[in-house]
Each structure stands twice: as C-alpha cells, then as structure tokens.
Residue, then its C-alpha position, 0 to 999 in steps of 0.5 A: m519371359l517376354r513381355d507382351t510389347e516384345r511379342i508384338a514387336n516380334l510379330a511386326e518384325n517377322l510379318r515385315a520380313a515375310m512380306h519382304r520375302f514375297g515382295w508384297t505391299q500391305q494392299k497385296l497382303e490384304a488381298e491375299s489374306g482378307v485382313p484389312q490393310p488398316i489392321i495390317s498397318r497396326i500390326l506392322n507398327a506394333k500397335g494393339e494385339p491382333g487376334v489369333i484368327t487374324v495372325w493365322r490368316l496372315a501366316e496362311a497367306l504368307q505360306t508360313s506358320l503361326d510359330k514363325l510369325l510369333a517367334s523371337p529372333v533368337r528362336k528363329f536363329l536356333a531353328k535355322s541352325g538346328 
C-alpha cells in the first residue's frame, strides 16, 4: 500500500510529464486550468495535499484522467502494455 508521500510524489511526477508533453509552463497550465500558479508549484514540488477538484481541473486541462495523474509508475507501465 502506498504512503501519502508516495502518492503526492506520483502526482508531481505525472503532472510534470503531462506538462512536458504539451510543452506547457506553470503559467500556461494556470491559464488553461484556472488553478493558481503557486498551487501548481506546490504540487510539482510534492508539497501539501491538493483537493480532488484541483487535481480534476488540472487533469481536464491536460486532457487526461484523474486516474492517470494519480497512477504509480508501475501502474502506468502495466496500462500501456495491456
């Protein structure tokens, strides 16, 4: 079972990868999602625990799902191969 710190780290890693895929900065993600840049920065640095609405807004802006943003690297790998 994952600890909360691992879940938050997964979110940070997955958010960073999704932003990279779009070539987006924190400011661009703020503009597209409505989530303030300081909150995006905290998520990317694995600080605090964002609410589900915040994560949902980020996922929607990045054209992905909550599940993919919160997935562990192993789960993402298995999803790609299956």
